[in-house]
All heavy atoms as an XYZ file, in Angstrom:
891
protein
N     -28.636     26.147    -26.981
C     -29.898     26.352    -26.315
C     -30.692     25.057    -26.258
O     -31.322     24.757    -25.263
C     -30.667     27.441    -27.072
C     -31.930     27.869    -26.413
S     -31.518     28.831    -24.964
C     -33.101     29.291    -24.416
N     -30.619     24.269    -27.353
C     -31.383     23.023    -27.405
C     -30.810     22.005    -26.422
O     -31.552     21.231    -25.825
C     -31.377     22.466    -28.818
N     -29.502     22.009    -26.229
C     -28.879     21.068    -25.297
C     -29.295     21.388    -23.867
O     -29.543     20.492    -23.063
C     -27.368     21.125    -25.438
N     -29.403     22.657    -23.560
C     -29.834     23.071    -22.217
C     -31.283     22.652    -21.975
O     -31.635     22.224    -20.878
C     -29.683     24.586    -22.094
O     -30.383     25.050    -20.988
N     -32.113     22.759    -23.003
C     -33.520     22.373    -22.883
C     -33.646     20.867    -22.682
O     -34.435     20.407    -21.857
C     -34.281     22.813    -24.137
O     -35.611     22.343    -24.087
N     -32.846     20.071    -23.420
C     -32.876     18.612    -23.275
C     -32.409     18.196    -21.885
O     -32.958     17.278    -21.283
C     -31.993     17.955    -24.338
C     -32.642     17.995    -25.717
O     -33.845     18.195    -25.827
N     -31.834     17.825    -26.743
N     -31.414     18.882    -21.365
C     -30.884     18.562    -20.041
C     -31.914     18.851    -18.961
O     -32.101     18.061    -18.033
C     -29.608     19.362    -19.801
S     -28.824     19.022    -18.219
N     -32.603     19.981    -19.086
C     -33.595     20.336    -18.063
C     -34.803     19.396    -18.130
O     -35.369     19.037    -17.089
C     -34.027     21.798    -18.210
O     -34.630     21.989    -19.477
N     -35.184     18.963    -19.331
C     -36.310     18.034    -19.459
C     -35.952     16.688    -18.831
O     -36.753     16.100    -18.103
C     -36.711     17.869    -20.944
C     -37.371     19.157    -21.460
C     -37.664     16.693    -21.130
C     -37.646     19.155    -22.941
N     -34.723     16.188    -19.059
C     -34.328     14.905    -18.492
C     -34.203     15.008    -16.965
O     -34.554     14.080    -16.243
C     -33.017     14.423    -19.106
O     -31.979     15.344    -18.833
N     -33.769     16.156    -16.477
C     -33.675     16.347    -15.029
C     -35.065     16.354    -14.395
O     -35.278     15.739    -13.350
C     -32.933     17.653    -14.728
C     -32.677     17.963    -13.268
C     -31.783     16.893    -12.660
C     -32.050     19.323    -13.112
N     -36.021     17.002    -15.024
C     -37.404     17.015    -14.510
C     -37.995     15.612    -14.541
O     -38.720     15.217    -13.612
C     -38.271     17.970    -15.334
C     -38.053     19.462    -15.055
C     -38.870     20.308    -16.033
C     -38.419     19.792    -13.633
N     -37.697     14.836    -15.554
C     -38.208     13.469    -15.655
C     -37.638     12.601    -14.524
O     -38.366     11.821    -13.899
C     -37.841     12.885    -17.024
C     -38.356     11.475    -17.320
C     -39.869     11.460    -17.342
C     -37.792     10.971    -18.630
N     -36.349     12.747    -14.217
C     -35.731     11.965    -13.138
C     -36.333     12.346    -11.790
O     -36.635     11.483    -10.963
C     -34.199     12.173    -13.153
C     -33.592     11.496    -14.379
C     -33.550     11.631    -11.884
C     -32.134     11.784    -14.583
N     -36.557     13.640    -11.565
C     -37.152     14.086    -10.300
C     -38.571     13.548    -10.167
O     -38.989     13.103     -9.089
C     -37.115     15.630    -10.210
C     -37.952     16.146     -9.054
C     -35.689     16.113    -10.080
N     -39.327     13.535    -11.243
C     -40.702     13.023    -11.195
C     -40.709     11.526    -10.894
O     -41.522     11.052    -10.078
C     -41.399     13.301    -12.526
N     -39.821     10.768    -11.497
C     -39.764      9.330    -11.232
C     -39.373      9.045     -9.786
O     -39.936      8.146     -9.149
C     -38.776      8.656    -12.188
C     -39.234      8.532    -13.646
C     -38.121      7.958    -14.507
C     -40.468      7.659    -13.724
N     -38.422      9.792     -9.250
C     -38.008      9.585     -7.874
C     -39.134      9.928     -6.901
O     -39.332      9.242     -5.896
C     -36.758     10.410     -7.562
C     -35.458      9.915     -8.196
C     -34.314     10.869     -7.889
C     -35.123      8.525     -7.707
N     -39.877     10.978     -7.185
C     -40.967     11.355     -6.273
C     -42.093     10.314     -6.332
O     -42.704      9.998     -5.311
C     -41.487     12.748     -6.606
O     -42.029     12.758     -7.912
N     -42.382      9.757     -7.516
C     -43.413      8.721     -7.613
C     -42.992      7.465     -6.863
O     -43.814      6.812     -6.215
C     -43.703      8.387     -9.080
C     -44.509      9.432     -9.855
C     -44.640      9.025    -11.305
C     -45.882      9.619     -9.224
N     -41.698      7.110     -6.929
C     -41.249      5.911     -6.232
C     -41.306      6.115     -4.722
O     -41.638      5.193     -3.980
C     -39.835      5.535     -6.664
O     -38.911      6.503     -6.201
N     -41.046      7.326     -4.241
C     -41.125      7.562     -2.804
C     -42.573      7.580     -2.339
O     -42.864      7.179     -1.212
C     -40.417      8.865     -2.429
O     -41.130      9.967     -2.965
N     -43.502      8.005     -3.186
C     -44.921      7.986     -2.816
C     -45.387      6.545     -2.652
O     -46.074      6.204     -1.686
C     -45.769      8.730     -3.871
C     -45.507     10.230     -3.793
C     -47.252      8.449     -3.699
C     -46.153     11.026     -4.902
N     -44.996      5.662     -3.582
C     -45.439      4.276     -3.479
C     -44.801      3.597     -2.266
O     -45.434      2.775     -1.608
C     -45.113      3.516     -4.764
O     -43.713      3.483     -4.949
N     -43.596      3.969     -1.920
C     -42.938      3.393     -0.749
C     -43.632      3.832      0.521
O     -43.883      3.030      1.425
C     -41.454      3.812     -0.719
O     -40.841      3.434     -1.947
C     -40.722      3.162      0.434
N     -43.958      5.110      0.612
C     -44.630      5.587      1.831
C     -46.030      5.004      1.935
O     -46.517      4.716      3.022
C     -44.661      7.118      1.847
O     -45.410      7.589      0.746
N     -46.703      4.782      0.811
C     -48.044      4.170      0.830
C     -47.951      2.731      1.330
O     -48.792      2.274      2.125
C     -48.658      4.219     -0.572
C     -50.081      3.777     -0.623
N     -50.436      2.456     -0.616
C     -51.242      4.478     -0.664
C     -51.748      2.346     -0.664
N     -52.270      3.574     -0.684
N     -46.938      2.003      0.904
C     -46.760      0.625      1.350
C     -46.436      0.581      2.839
O     -46.950     -0.275      3.570
C     -45.639     -0.039      0.557
N     -45.636      1.514      3.333
C     -45.311      1.538      4.755
C     -46.550      1.848      5.585
O     -46.781      1.247      6.639
C     -44.229      2.576      5.012
N     -47.391      2.756      5.122
C     -48.611      3.101      5.862
C     -49.557      1.908      5.909
O     -50.173      1.628      6.935
C     -49.294      4.299      5.210
C     -50.537      4.741      5.958
C     -51.068      5.988      5.378
N     -50.049      7.022      5.550
C     -50.329      8.276      5.778
N     -51.579      8.666      5.833
N     -49.390      9.157      5.928
N     -49.666      1.171      4.794
C     -50.578      0.023      4.786
C     -50.066     -1.085      5.708
O     -50.852     -1.808      6.305
C     -50.774     -0.507      3.368
O     -49.558     -1.012      2.883
N     -48.759     -1.218      5.850
C     -48.222     -2.194      6.787
C     -48.509     -1.801      8.227
O     -48.754     -2.660      9.077
C     -46.714     -2.350      6.590
C     -46.256     -3.202      5.406
C     -44.744     -3.174      5.298
C     -46.748     -4.626      5.561
N     -48.491     -0.513      8.505
C     -48.771     -0.063      9.868
C     -50.249     -0.253     10.236
O     -50.589     -0.361     11.408
C     -48.389      1.412     10.025
C     -46.895      1.704     10.059
C     -46.665      3.207     10.061
C     -46.263      1.076     11.285
N     -51.138     -0.286      9.255
C     -52.567     -0.391      9.537
C     -53.060     -1.831      9.546
O     -54.267     -2.067      9.575
C     -53.358      0.425      8.505
C     -53.122      1.915      8.644
C     -53.805      2.709      7.558
O     -54.326      2.150      6.603
N     -53.804      4.030      7.709
N     -52.152     -2.835      9.540
C     -52.567     -4.231      9.601
C     -53.145     -4.534     10.985
O     -52.778     -3.899     11.973
C     -51.368     -5.149      9.339
C     -50.888     -5.252      7.893
C     -49.642     -6.137      7.826
C     -51.958     -5.830      6.994
N     -54.067     -5.495     11.075
C     -54.573     -5.862     12.405
C     -53.453     -6.487     13.234
O     -52.433     -6.915     12.710
C     -55.681     -6.882     12.098
C     -55.351     -7.414     10.763
C     -54.665     -6.290     10.010
N     -53.660     -6.554     14.549
C     -52.627     -7.099     15.431
C     -52.356     -8.554     15.085
O     -53.263     -9.361     14.943
C     -53.069     -6.985     16.889
C     -53.071     -5.543     17.328
O     -52.373     -4.727     16.747
N     -53.861     -5.227     18.335
N     -51.094     -8.876     14.959
C     -50.694    -10.250     14.648
C     -50.611    -11.044     15.946
O     -50.406    -10.479     17.027
C     -49.334    -10.244     13.953
C     -49.292     -9.541     12.593
C     -47.856     -9.501     12.069
C     -50.186    -10.244     11.593
N     -50.806    -12.381     15.882
C     -50.702    -13.170     17.115
C     -49.273    -13.105     17.659
O     -48.307    -13.002     16.907
C     -51.062    -14.584     16.674
C     -50.833    -14.605     15.212
C     -51.091    -13.207     14.721
N     -49.144    -13.159     18.956
C     -47.815    -13.072     19.569
C     -47.140    -14.431     19.502
O     -47.789    -15.475     19.498
C     -47.927    -12.628     21.042
O     -48.737    -13.585     21.722
C     -48.543    -11.247     21.152
N     -45.838    -14.406     19.447
C     -45.046    -15.640     19.388
C     -44.883    -16.138     20.819
O     -44.517    -15.361     21.712
C     -43.686    -15.371     18.736
C     -43.889    -14.840     17.309
C     -42.807    -16.602     18.732
C     -42.622    -14.397     16.632
N     -45.168    -17.428     21.068
C     -44.998    -17.923     22.444
C     -43.526    -17.884     22.844
O     -42.629    -18.039     22.017
C     -45.517    -19.364     22.380
C     -45.408    -19.743     20.952
C     -45.602    -18.479     20.156
N     -43.294    -17.652     24.119
C     -41.912    -17.564     24.586
C     -41.306    -18.962     24.660
O     -41.971    -19.931     25.013
C     -41.854    -16.883     25.942
O     -42.588    -17.658     26.867
N     -40.064    -19.065     24.305
C     -39.367    -20.349     24.308
C     -38.765    -20.591     25.688
O     -38.430    -19.648     26.409
C     -38.256    -20.339     23.251
C     -38.724    -20.180     21.800
C     -37.521    -20.035     20.879
C     -39.570    -21.368     21.380
N     -38.631    -21.847     26.088
C     -38.019    -22.120     27.394
C     -36.542    -21.728     27.368
O     -35.871    -21.822     26.350
C     -38.197    -23.622     27.576
C     -38.359    -24.165     26.197
C     -39.032    -23.081     25.392
N     -36.063    -21.288     28.519
C     -34.661    -20.880     28.629
C     -33.786    -22.125     28.692
O     -34.057    -23.029     29.474
C     -34.452    -20.031     29.883
C     -35.165    -18.689     29.836
C     -34.574    -17.778     28.764
O     -33.379    -17.829     28.494
N     -35.418    -16.970     28.153
N     -32.742    -22.210     27.870
C     -31.865    -23.379     27.924
C     -31.016    -23.327     29.196
O     -30.683    -22.259     29.690
C     -31.001    -23.256     26.675
C     -30.978    -21.799     26.385
C     -32.313    -21.266     26.826
N     -30.698    -24.495     29.694
C     -29.838    -24.554     30.875
C     -28.407    -24.754     30.420
O     -28.121    -25.580     29.557
C     -30.260    -25.718     31.788
O     -30.198    -26.931     31.032
C     -31.672    -25.515     32.319
N     -27.531    -23.984     31.010
C     -26.115    -24.064     30.648
C     -25.433    -25.071     31.556
O     -25.672    -25.089     32.766
C     -25.442    -22.695     30.816
C     -25.990    -21.622     29.876
S     -25.613    -21.935     28.158
C     -23.885    -21.706     28.139
N     -24.580    -25.942     31.015
C     -23.858    -26.887     31.876
C     -22.830    -26.124     32.714
O     -22.354    -25.060     32.335
C     -23.186    -27.841     30.894
C     -23.053    -27.054     29.639
C     -24.239    -26.123     29.606
N     -22.508    -26.686     33.855
C     -21.538    -26.063     34.741
C     -20.142    -26.156     34.112
O     -19.793    -27.150     33.490
C     -21.526    -26.781     36.096
C     -22.789    -26.560     36.906
C     -22.869    -25.117     37.394
O     -21.855    -24.486     37.597
N     -24.075    -24.617     37.525
N     -19.378    -25.096     34.287
C     -18.006    -25.100     33.802
C     -17.154    -25.934     34.744
O     -17.390    -25.952     35.955
C     -17.462    -23.668     33.737
C     -18.101    -22.765     32.674
C     -17.557    -21.362     32.808
C     -17.838    -23.299     31.286
N     -16.155    -26.644     34.210
C     -15.306    -27.437     35.102
C     -14.485    -26.513     35.997
O     -14.160    -25.385     35.626
C     -14.412    -28.230     34.151
C     -14.416    -27.455     32.890
C     -15.764    -26.784     32.814
N     -14.180    -27.012     37.178
C     -13.381    -26.218     38.118
C     -11.942    -26.150     37.640
O     -11.350    -27.148     37.224
C     -13.432    -26.846     39.516
C     -14.805    -26.656     40.134
O     -15.516    -25.724     39.774
N     -15.161    -27.527     41.060
N     -11.376    -24.953     37.697
C      -9.981    -24.748     37.320
C      -9.180    -24.761     38.611
O      -9.538    -24.067     39.571
C      -9.809    -23.416     36.574
C     -10.641    -23.427     35.290
C      -8.338    -23.146     36.265
C     -10.635    -22.121     34.541
N      -8.097    -25.542     38.659
C      -7.299    -25.544     39.905
C      -6.724    -24.153     40.144
O      -6.487    -23.386     39.215
C      -6.211    -26.570     39.642
C      -6.135    -26.702     38.171
C      -7.510    -26.394     37.636
N      -6.508    -23.854     41.390
C      -5.972    -22.536     41.743
C      -4.559    -22.378     41.205
O      -3.715    -23.258     41.374
C      -5.960    -22.364     43.271
C      -7.378    -22.243     43.795
O      -8.283    -21.868     43.062
N      -7.564    -22.571     45.061
N      -4.337    -21.279     40.529
C      -3.013    -20.998     39.992
C      -2.191    -20.306     41.069
O      -2.742    -19.580     41.905
C      -3.122    -20.106     38.750
C      -3.819    -20.728     37.538
C      -3.960    -19.689     36.433
C      -3.047    -21.921     37.022
N      -0.857    -20.489     41.060
C      -0.050    -19.797     42.077
C      -0.105    -18.293     41.847
O      -0.123    -17.816     40.715
C       1.354    -20.357     41.864
C       1.350    -20.887     40.470
C      -0.059    -21.324     40.186
N      -0.148    -17.564     42.919
C      -0.230    -16.104     42.799
C       1.145    -15.479     42.703
O       1.280    -14.340     42.260
C      -0.974    -15.513     43.998
O      -0.297    -15.930     45.178
C      -2.416    -15.973     44.036
N       2.197    -16.190     43.087
C       3.555    -15.648     42.995
C       4.291    -16.353     41.869
O       4.052    -17.522     41.571
C       4.326    -15.864     44.307
O       4.389    -17.267     44.554
C       3.646    -15.155     45.470
N       5.198    -15.629     41.249
C       5.987    -16.183     40.143
C       7.189    -16.928     40.699
O       7.708    -16.579     41.774
C       6.452    -15.059     39.217
C       5.345    -14.324     38.465
C       5.939    -13.158     37.686
C       4.623    -15.265     37.522
N       7.668    -17.953     39.993
C       8.878    -18.632     40.467
C      10.066    -17.686     40.372
O      10.063    -16.754     39.557
C       9.010    -19.824     39.515
C       8.247    -19.442     38.310
C       7.143    -18.534     38.777
N      11.104    -17.896     41.164
C      12.258    -16.985     41.124
C      13.013    -17.121     39.804
O      13.031    -18.178     39.181
C      13.120    -17.432     42.307
C      12.722    -18.858     42.512
C      11.275    -18.964     42.146
N      13.605    -16.025     39.385
C      14.407    -16.024     38.158
C      15.727    -16.733     38.417
O      16.205    -16.779     39.555
C      14.656    -14.580     37.702
C      13.403    -13.814     37.250
C      13.771    -12.363     36.963
C      12.803    -14.446     36.024
N      16.364    -17.307     37.369
C      17.650    -17.980     37.593
C      18.707    -16.970     38.014
O      18.681    -15.810     37.603
C      17.970    -18.609     36.239
C      17.146    -17.877     35.256
C      15.934    -17.398     35.983
N      19.626    -17.433     38.819
C      20.679    -16.525     39.299
C      21.726    -16.335     38.211
O      21.821    -17.097     37.253
C      21.317    -17.096     40.570
O      21.959    -18.311     40.237
N      22.548    -15.311     38.378
C      23.570    -14.983     37.383
C      24.623    -16.086     37.330
O      25.185    -16.382     36.274
C      24.204    -13.612     37.726
C      25.342    -13.280     36.767
C      23.143    -12.528     37.670
N      24.881    -16.751     38.449
C      25.923    -17.781     38.475
C      25.527    -18.993     37.627
O      26.387    -19.680     37.080
C      26.188    -18.203     39.915
N      24.238    -19.262     37.476
C      23.828    -20.447     36.721
C      23.770    -20.192     35.213
O      23.614    -21.125     34.435
C      22.468    -20.934     37.215
O      21.484    -19.964     36.925
N      23.867    -18.939     34.784
C      23.840    -18.627     33.348
C      25.186    -18.959     32.724
O      26.231    -18.875     33.373
C      23.525    -17.144     33.132
C      22.122    -16.688     33.541
C      21.988    -15.182     33.367
C      21.071    -17.396     32.716
N      25.224    -19.359     31.445
C      26.515    -19.648     30.804
C      27.312    -18.366     30.638
O      26.754    -17.284     30.492
C      26.124    -20.251     29.449
C      24.752    -19.753     29.194
C      24.107    -19.580     30.549
N      28.631    -18.496     30.656
C      29.489    -17.320     30.519
C      29.690    -16.989     29.049
O      29.790    -17.878     28.198
C      30.862    -17.579     31.178
O      31.439    -18.700     30.524
C      30.714    -17.848     32.671
N      29.745    -15.720     28.778
C      29.992    -15.243     27.422
C      31.474    -14.956     27.266
O      32.148    -14.592     28.231
C      29.169    -13.978     27.151
C      27.649    -14.155     27.183
C      26.965    -12.810     27.028
C      27.194    -15.086     26.072
N      32.023    -15.089     26.044
C      33.450    -14.777     25.870
C      33.686    -13.287     26.111
O      32.860    -12.450     25.773
C      33.748    -15.189     24.434
C      32.426    -15.251     23.766
C      31.414    -15.563     24.822
N      34.802    -12.967     26.694
C      35.118    -11.563     26.972
C      35.848    -10.968     25.783
O      36.286    -11.676     24.864
C      35.997    -11.463     28.235
O      37.206    -12.180     27.976
C      35.295    -12.047     29.449
N      36.037     -9.657     25.815
C      36.709     -8.965     24.708
C      38.197     -9.268     24.689
O      38.851     -9.121     23.661
C      36.472     -7.472     24.821
N      38.767     -9.700     25.813
C      40.212     -9.961     25.871
C      40.560    -11.360     25.385
O      41.731    -11.687     25.243
C      40.717     -9.779     27.312
C      40.558     -8.338     27.752
O      40.519     -7.444     26.925
N      40.459     -8.122     29.049
N      39.569    -12.207     25.146
C      39.896    -13.565     24.717
C      40.437    -13.537     23.294
O      40.018    -12.727     22.473
C      38.663    -14.463     24.802
O      37.668    -13.991     23.929
N      41.393    -14.412     22.964
C      41.971    -14.377     21.607
C      40.956    -14.830     20.564
O      40.163    -15.740     20.783
C      43.148    -15.351     21.703
C      42.795    -16.263     22.827
C      41.974    -15.454     23.797
N      40.966    -14.143     19.458
C      40.068    -14.480     18.354
C      40.717    -15.542     17.482
O      41.941    -15.605     17.358
C      39.770    -13.229     17.514
C      39.005    -12.114     18.225
C      38.898    -10.900     17.312
C      37.615    -12.581     18.623
N      39.946    -16.397     16.847
C      40.556    -17.391     15.957
C      41.169    -16.696     14.749
O      40.711    -15.645     14.314
C      39.378    -18.285     15.556
C      38.165    -17.467     15.791
C      38.500    -16.522     16.912
N      42.221    -17.298     14.214
C      42.892    -16.688     13.062
C      42.051    -16.912     11.806
O      41.345    -17.912     11.668
C      44.286    -17.296     12.886
O      44.137    -18.685     12.651
N      42.157    -15.945     10.902
C      41.425    -16.035      9.637
C      42.125    -17.027      8.716
O      43.357    -17.144      8.731
C      41.360    -14.659      8.974
C      40.540    -13.605      9.715
C      40.667    -12.267      9.002
C      39.079    -14.012      9.788
N      41.370    -17.746      7.888
C      42.027    -18.666      6.951
C      42.784    -17.884      5.890
O      42.430    -16.754      5.560
C      40.862    -19.455      6.350
C      39.673    -18.573      6.522
C      39.921    -17.778      7.773
N      43.817    -18.487      5.342
C      44.596    -17.810      4.297
C      43.848    -17.930      2.973
O      43.315    -18.982      2.634
C      45.989    -18.454      4.167
O      45.797    -19.842      3.891
C      46.793    -18.272      5.434
N      43.801    -16.827      2.267
C      43.119    -16.782      0.975
C      44.114    -17.091     -0.136
O      45.291    -16.702     -0.044
C      42.495    -15.407      0.748
C      41.396    -14.999      1.728
C      40.955    -13.570      1.451
C      40.208    -15.942      1.627
N      43.684    -17.788     -1.191
C      44.625    -18.051     -2.292
C      44.965    -16.747     -2.992
O      44.170    -15.814     -3.031
C      43.846    -19.004     -3.208
C      42.413    -18.784     -2.881
C      42.368    -18.364     -1.445
N      46.146    -16.693     -3.549
C      46.559    -15.467     -4.242
C      45.870    -15.387     -5.597
O      45.681    -16.380     -6.292
C      48.079    -15.454     -4.416
O      48.444    -16.567     -5.209
N      45.487    -14.187     -5.949
C      44.791    -13.946     -7.207
C      45.810    -13.405     -8.195
O      46.607    -12.517     -7.856
C      43.643    -12.929     -6.989
C      42.909    -12.642     -8.287
C      42.686    -13.432     -5.934
N      45.821    -13.912     -9.447
C      46.801    -13.381    -10.409
C      46.502    -11.917    -10.721
O      45.364    -11.482    -10.727
C      46.605    -14.271    -11.647
C      45.259    -14.886    -11.486
C      44.985    -14.958    -10.013
N      47.564    -11.161    -10.938
C      47.431     -9.731    -11.256
C      46.969     -9.587    -12.698
O      47.450    -10.267    -13.601
C      48.784     -9.022    -11.086
C      49.340     -9.093     -9.694
C      48.720     -8.048     -8.836
C      49.399     -8.078     -7.466
N      48.781     -7.182     -6.567
N      46.043     -8.670    -12.894
C      45.550     -8.403    -14.239
C      46.376     -7.268    -14.825
O      46.564     -6.234    -14.190
C      44.070     -8.003    -14.198
C      43.140     -9.082    -13.666
S      43.105    -10.545    -14.701
C      42.348     -9.936    -16.158
N      46.873     -7.475    -16.042
C      47.658     -6.433    -16.714
C      47.022     -6.132    -18.059
O      46.435     -7.007    -18.695
C      49.114     -6.890    -16.936
O      49.079     -8.087    -17.704
C      49.821     -7.121    -15.607
N      47.126     -4.875    -18.470
C      46.619     -4.460    -19.774
C      47.700     -4.666    -20.817
O      48.898     -4.598    -20.516
C      46.214     -2.984    -19.729
C      45.026     -2.650    -18.824
C      44.808     -1.153    -18.778
C      43.764     -3.343    -19.323
N      47.292     -4.915    -22.072
C      48.327     -5.056    -23.112
C      49.021     -3.708    -23.327
O      48.444     -2.662    -23.047
C      47.534     -5.489    -24.343
C      46.142     -5.068    -24.078
C      45.961     -5.092    -22.597
N      50.248     -3.716    -23.814
C      50.950     -2.440    -24.018
C      50.294     -1.619    -25.128
O      49.659     -2.150    -26.030
C      52.368     -2.859    -24.400
C      52.222     -4.253    -24.910
C      51.063     -4.863    -24.185
N      50.464     -0.310    -25.020
C      49.908      0.601    -26.033
C      50.725      0.458    -27.319
O      51.933      0.176    -27.267
C      49.978      2.053    -25.534
C      49.054      2.337    -24.345
S      47.328      2.279    -24.781
C      47.181      3.703    -25.791
N      50.067      0.681    -28.478
C      50.850      0.575    -29.728
C      51.895      1.688    -29.821
O      51.706      2.775    -29.282
C      49.787      0.710    -30.821
C      48.627      1.368    -30.178
C      48.675      0.994    -28.729
N      52.981      1.394    -30.520
C      54.079      2.376    -30.637
C      53.681      3.531    -31.540
O      54.057      4.678    -31.314
C      55.329      1.694    -31.174
N      52.932      3.248    -32.613
C      52.543      4.338    -33.513
C      51.319      5.061    -32.938
O      50.481      4.465    -32.275
C      52.274      3.803    -34.918
C      51.249      2.676    -34.912
O      50.846      2.218    -33.852
N      50.864      2.229    -36.078
N      51.188      6.374    -33.192
C      50.048      7.121    -32.631
C      48.743      6.695    -33.289
O      48.720      6.096    -34.373
C      50.385      8.579    -32.931
C      51.342      8.532    -34.065
C      52.084      7.219    -33.967
N      47.655      7.004    -32.619
C      46.336      6.670    -33.160
C      46.072      7.464    -34.424
O      46.540      8.597    -34.568
C      45.262      6.987    -32.109
C      45.305      6.135    -30.837
C      44.257      6.641    -29.857
C      45.048      4.682    -31.155
N      45.313      6.901    -35.392
C      45.037      7.657    -36.624
C      44.138      8.860    -36.318
O      43.362      8.852    -35.370
C      44.307      6.642    -37.502
C      43.755      5.626    -36.572
C      44.697      5.584    -35.394
N      44.305      9.882    -37.138
C      43.493     11.091    -36.978
C      42.065     10.808    -37.431
O      41.840     10.229    -38.500
C      44.073     12.247    -37.794
C      45.360     12.755    -37.183
O      45.606     12.555    -35.994
N      46.185     13.388    -38.010
N      41.116     11.246    -36.628
C      39.707     11.095    -36.985
C      39.291     12.363    -37.715
O      39.540     13.466    -37.227
C      38.847     10.881    -35.722
C      39.313      9.626    -34.983
C      37.367     10.811    -36.065
C      38.636      9.413    -33.653
N      38.700     12.233    -38.917
C      38.327     13.454    -39.648
C      37.261     14.220    -38.861
O      36.387     13.651    -38.230
C      37.772     12.939    -40.975
C      37.430     11.513    -40.735
C      38.323     11.031    -39.642
N      37.360     15.523    -38.897
C      36.396     16.361    -38.180
C      35.143     16.531    -39.039
O      35.152     16.293    -40.245
C      37.020     17.725    -37.865
O      37.341     18.372    -39.084
N      34.068     16.935    -38.389
C      32.818     17.144    -39.110
C      32.931     18.364    -40.008
O      33.613     19.336    -39.654
C      31.678     17.353    -38.109
C      31.341     16.149    -37.221
C      30.293     16.544    -36.198
C      30.816     14.999    -38.063
N      32.296     18.336    -41.178
C      32.374     19.514    -42.052
C      31.648     20.690    -41.424
O      30.703     20.526    -40.659
C      31.661     19.052    -43.332
C      30.789     17.930    -42.906
C      31.480     17.270    -41.739
N      32.121     21.868    -41.714
C      31.510     23.073    -41.170
C      30.244     23.395    -41.953
O      30.221     23.347    -43.170
C      32.481     24.245    -41.246
C      33.674     24.037    -40.352
C      34.300     25.346    -40.002
C      35.402     25.057    -39.004
N      35.563     26.101    -38.076
N      29.190     23.712    -41.190
C      27.912     24.068    -41.817
C      27.926     25.571    -42.027
O      28.242     26.326    -41.104
C      26.740     23.645    -40.917
C      26.784     22.135    -40.692
C      25.404     24.080    -41.499
C      25.773     21.634    -39.696
N      27.615     26.026    -43.258
C      27.629     27.481    -43.490
C      26.532     28.162    -42.672
O      25.483     27.595    -42.405
C      27.358     27.622    -44.996
C      26.735     26.336    -45.387
C      27.257     25.289    -44.455
N      26.810     29.335    -42.242
C      25.866     30.098    -41.433
C      24.701     30.543    -42.303
O      24.854     30.895    -43.468
C      26.559     31.304    -40.823
N      23.502     30.511    -41.721
C      22.312     30.947    -42.449
C      22.184     32.454    -42.253
O      22.175     32.932    -41.114
C      21.060     30.217    -41.931
C      21.231     28.709    -42.118
C      19.795     30.725    -42.608
C      20.136     27.890    -41.477
N      22.104     33.210    -43.338
C      21.983     34.668    -43.159
C      20.623     35.002    -42.551
O      19.602     34.405    -42.889
C      22.101     35.213    -44.578
C      21.777     34.083    -45.470
C      22.135     32.826    -44.726
N      20.625     35.915    -41.634
C      19.356     36.343    -41.016
C      18.898     37.626    -41.652
O      19.693     38.473    -42.049
C      19.552     36.557    -39.493
O      20.566     37.544    -39.312
C      19.969     35.264    -38.808
N      17.599     37.752    -41.740
C      17.029     38.972    -42.318
C      16.781     39.943    -41.188
O      16.146     39.635    -40.199
C      15.705     38.659    -43.037
C      15.818     37.679    -44.226
C      14.432     37.357    -44.770
C      16.668     38.323    -45.305
N      17.321     41.123    -41.353
C      17.114     42.155    -40.334
C      16.113     43.169    -40.873
O      16.007     43.395    -42.079
C      18.441     42.829    -39.989
O      18.988     43.423    -41.147
N      15.349     43.778    -40.017
C      14.374     44.762    -40.504
C      15.083     45.979    -41.049
O      16.223     46.274    -40.680
C      13.560     45.110    -39.236
C      14.434     44.714    -38.094
C      15.286     43.593    -38.580
N      14.443     46.653    -41.937
C      15.090     47.837    -42.529
C      15.310     48.918    -41.450
O      14.552     48.986    -40.494
C      14.105     48.317    -43.599
C      12.811     47.687    -43.233
C      13.121     46.435    -42.479
N      16.351     49.689    -41.621
C      16.606     50.746    -40.621
C      15.481     51.772    -40.629
O      14.929     52.122    -41.657
C      17.938     51.368    -41.057
C      18.124     50.945    -42.463
C      17.340     49.688    -42.683
N      15.159     52.251    -39.456
C      14.084     53.260    -39.372
C      14.683     54.646    -39.511
O      15.796     54.907    -39.106
C      13.361     53.127    -38.027
O      14.271     53.337    -36.984
N      13.940     55.513    -40.136
C      14.431     56.876    -40.377
C      14.021     57.812    -39.282
O      13.066     57.868    -38.693
C      13.965     57.405    -41.713
C      14.654     56.651    -42.852
O      15.757     56.125    -42.652
N      14.041     56.617    -43.981
C-alpha cells in the first residue's frame, strides 16, 4: 500500500512540474507576440547571374553500330581443343598388414546390481 502511495505522489509531482513549465512557456510566447513592431529589414539588391557558355549542338542521331563482319570471330565448337598436360604419377598409398595374432580382449564393464524398488502395499 505504501509503494502505491509513493508512486502516486511522484506521478502527481511530475504532472505539476510539467504543467508549470508549459505555463511559463506560453507566458513567454505571449509576451513575444505583444512586442512593438520591429523595424523592417531593407531589401538587398538582386545579384546578377553571369551568362552560361554556349554548348555546341550535339548530334541528334547516333552513329551506326559496327557490322557483324568487322567483329572478331569466336572459336566454334568443332575446333580442336588443346591437349591437357600430363600429370606426374602419384605413388599408391598402402596400409601396413594386419597382425597375425588376434586383438586382445577388452574387459567388459562390471554389472551394476539392480536397485530394488519399493512397491505400495496391496490394497484389500
